[in-house]
C-alpha positions in Angstrom: 67.5 -82.3 56.2 69.7 -83.5 52.5 67.2 -85.6 50.1 68.4 -89.5 50.5 69.1 -90.9 47.6 70.2 -94.3 46.8 70.3 -97.5 43.9 67.7 -100.1 44.3 69.3 -103.4 45.2 67.0 -105.1 42.6 67.9 -103.4 39.3 70.1 -101.2 40.4 68.7 -97.8 39.4 68.8 -94.4 41.5 65.9 -94.4 43.8 65.0 -91.1 46.5 63.8 -92.3 50.0 60.6 -90.4 51.7 58.7 -91.3 54.3 54.7 -92.6 52.9 52.5 -93.2 55.9 55.2 -93.5 58.0 57.3 -96.0 56.1 60.6 -95.4 54.3 59.5 -95.8 50.7 61.5 -95.3 47.3 60.0 -93.0 44.8 62.0 -92.5 40.9 63.8 -89.5 41.4 63.1 -87.8 38.2 59.6 -86.0 37.7 57.2 -88.2 35.8 54.1 -87.1 33.4 52.6 -90.7 35.5 53.3 -89.6 39.0 51.4 -89.0 41.5 53.9 -88.3 44.6 54.8 -84.7 45.6 58.1 -85.4 47.9 58.2 -82.9 50.7 61.2 -82.3 52.6 59.8 -81.0 56.5 62.7 -79.1 58.1 61.0 -79.2 61.2 60.9 -83.0 61.3 64.3 -83.3 59.7 62.7 -85.9 56.9 61.1 -86.3 53.0 57.6 -87.1 53.0 56.0 -88.3 50.5 51.8 -86.9 49.8 49.7 -88.3 46.6 48.1 -85.7 44.7 44.7 -86.3 43.4 44.1 -85.5 39.7 42.1 -83.1 40.4 44.8 -81.1 43.3 47.9 -80.8 40.6 48.8 -77.3 39.5 50.8 -76.8 36.2 54.4 -78.0 36.8 54.2 -79.7 40.2 56.8 -82.2 40.4 55.4 -85.3 40.9 57.5 -88.4 40.7 56.0 -92.4 40.9 56.8 -95.4 43.7 59.9 -97.2 41.8 57.7 -100.2 42.9 55.4 -99.4 39.7 59.0 -99.5 37.8 60.8 -101.5 38.9 61.9 -104.8 37.1 62.3 -107.2 40.1 58.9 -105.2 42.1 57.5 -108.8 43.4 60.6 -109.6 44.7 60.3 -107.2 47.5 56.6 -107.7 47.7 55.6 -109.4 51.0 53.1 -112.0 51.3 
């Protein structure tokens, strides 16, 4: 499966989509020192999933990303009440 990219409807930034807890979730595509999620492509299920990596389990050089909700200036516009 090819990774799925798009653009945020709020701020226009590039995002990468992955399943988190069974739902589509936007992530910033570039690795971040503040990142806590590893995006894993599951070819057997034809999808990309996000796995939270606890700080004590992180490895040097591991590609970790951050949820776009943490960086988007318009994130509040997407919150459900």
